N, C-alpha and C positions, 0 to 999 in steps of 0.2 A: 097452331098445329101444322104439321107438314104431312104430305101424302107420299105414299109409295108410288113410284111411277111405273111399276111393272105393267106391261101391256100398252103403255103409251109410247108414242114416237115423237122424238124431238129433233128439230133441225137447228143447228148452230152455225152461224156464219163466222168466218175467221178462225175456224177450228184447228188450223194447222199450227198455231203458236199462241203464246201469250194468254190473254184473258179468255179468248174463244176456246182454246184447247183446254184450259182448266175448267171452264164451265161445261164443256162437252164431256169431259171425264167425270165430273161430279154428277151430271145427269145420268150417265151410264151406271155409276155407282149406286144411284137411287133406283135402278131397275129399268130405265127407259132404253128403248132402241134408239140409238143416236145416229143421225146423219150429219156428218160434218161437211161444210161447204167452204171451199177456199180455191184460190187460183193456182197455187203451187201444188201440183199433183204429187210430187215426191214427198214433200213435207207433210202433206195431208195424209198420204198413205201410211207414213210412219206414225203419225199421231193417232189415227183411227185404229191402227193395229194395237197400240198400247192400251186402249180402253175397249176394244172389241166392237167398234162402230163401223159404219159404212161411210165411204167418201163420195162426194159429189163435186167434181171439179168445174168451177165456173169463175170467171173474172167478173166481179160485181160491177165493174165499170161498164160492162155491157148490160145496161139496164133493160134494154129492149128484149134481150134474150132470156131474161130470168123466168118469165112465165112458162115458156116452153121447157126450160130446164127442170122445173119442179112439177110439171104437169103430171097428174095422176097420183101424186103423193098425198097421203092423209096424215097430216102433222097435227099433234096435240099441243106441242110446246114449240114456239118459235123464239129464238134468241138472236137478236140482231147485234152481234158483237163486233163485226168487222168495221174498221174505220181507217182513214188515212188522215194525216196531219198536213196542214198547209205550211208553207215556208214561214220561218220565224218572223220575217220582216214583212209579211203579207198584210199590211194595213188595207183598209178599204180602198184608199186612193192608189195604192201601189200594186195591189193584186191584179193580175191580168184576167180577162174573161175566161181564158182556157183553164187557169188555176182554179178559179171560182167553180167552173163546171165540173172539173175533175173531182174536187173534194165533195161537192154536192151530190154527184152521181153515186159515190160509194157510201157516204155518211147519211144521206137523206133519201135520195131517189130509190136506191136499192131496197132499203127497209120498206118503203111504200110499196114497191113492186111485189115483194115477198108477202107483205100483209094482204095486198089485194088478191094474190093467188091462193093463199093458204087459210086465211082467217074465215072466209065464208063457210068452209067446211067445219071449222070449230064451232061456229054459231049453229050450224045445222045439227051437229052432234051434241050440242049443249055442254061442251067442256073444252076449255082451251086456256093457254097461258101465253101471252106475248110479253117479252122482256126486251126493252130497248136499252142497250148500253149507251148511255149518254155521257156527259162530262160536266163537271162543275163550271167549266168555261162557257157552257151554254145556258147557265142560269141567269135570267135577266135581273134577278134580285141579288145576285152575287157578283163574282168576277167576270161574268159574261158581258158586262157593260164597260170594261176597263180599256178596251181598244186593243188593236193588234190581233194577229191570227184570224183575220176577219172571215175567210171562207169557212174555217173550222168552227169558230164560235157560232156563226150564224146557222150553219148546217145543224149543229147540235141543239141550238135553240129551236130550230124547225122540228127536229126529232122530238123534243119535249112537247111542242104544240101538237104534233101528230098523235103522240101518246094520249094526251088529255082529250083531244077531239074524238079519237076512236073509242076511248073508254066510255064517253058519254053516248056515242052512237050505239054502243052495245049495252046501254042501260045500266052502266056501272056494275057489271057483274051479274045482272039479273037474267042475262041470256047465257050464262055459264062460262063466259070468257072474261078473264082478268087481263088488263092491259096496263103495264107500268114501265117506268124508266128508272134507271139507277146510275148514280155517279160512283164509279169505282175508286175514284181518287187517283193520286199520282203513284203509279205502280211500276215495278221493275220489269217492264216489257221492252220490246224493241223500240216502241214509241216513247216510253217514259224514261228509258235509260237505266244503267246499272246502279245509279246512286239515288234513285227514287226512294221515298220513305216507306212505301207499302209493298208488301209481297203480292205476287200474282194471286195467291190463295185468298188473301184479305180482299183484294179487288173483286174476286169472283163470288165471294160468299153471299152477298145480297142478291145477286142475280139468281143463284141457286135457290135461295130461300123464296124468292118471288115465284119461281117456276114450280115450287112444291107446296105453296100455301093451300091449305084446305079452304074450300068455299063451296057454297051451294047457291043456286038461283034464288031461293027463298031467303037466304041469309048470307049475302055475298060479303067477302072480305073487302076492306077498303081498297079501292083501285082508282086508276087514273091519276096516280101520284108520282112524285119523284122521290127516290129513296137513296139514302146513304147509310151504310152500316146498320141496316134494318130499321132505320128511323126515317120518317118523312122530313124532307127539307123543302124550303120555299123554292118556287120556280124562278 
């Protein structure tokens, strides 16, 4: 079952384009007041105008500035959708330390900073949804062990680990907060390219479903999982 999000506030990173924009629009369509966060103010303004949301301009690479940027916000749904890809030839031995840090900052450290700032309020209010947009390349049971794209693969594996760890710390939904990750698949975004096999809408669907799942502290929905096309997949 899914919930109407009327009266809820959602914050979606990367909301100026691609999966983030599609997820933000879908949450707005479900009744939520949506705050889109992105670094490109012009693109973000156009995006939030299209679905009636609010824009919050911030470069997630500035991890230290995130807490101050979202201070005072009461957010019920947090979707960490923003990500950057490492260079195609960035093997573990070829990637520079600066490349490693740049990818980790946006793909792992920024979600941690947003979780640290916003999820304590969800736990106090006894209702919240955290959806981390991961990648199949971060699955240690799947293509995540195949080598290459080292900064991106390892950052996404770290995001998966953060998801499971936080879900257990929040008693697997018994404190009212669900924490899950989703693999959107290879989608036709700026990162995925125009020839990718999946549409943006297909990639966004599971994130929207996770954000709207019905759950109660006494009977929580399955959480702390990795999902693809609304089905659990191995980590």
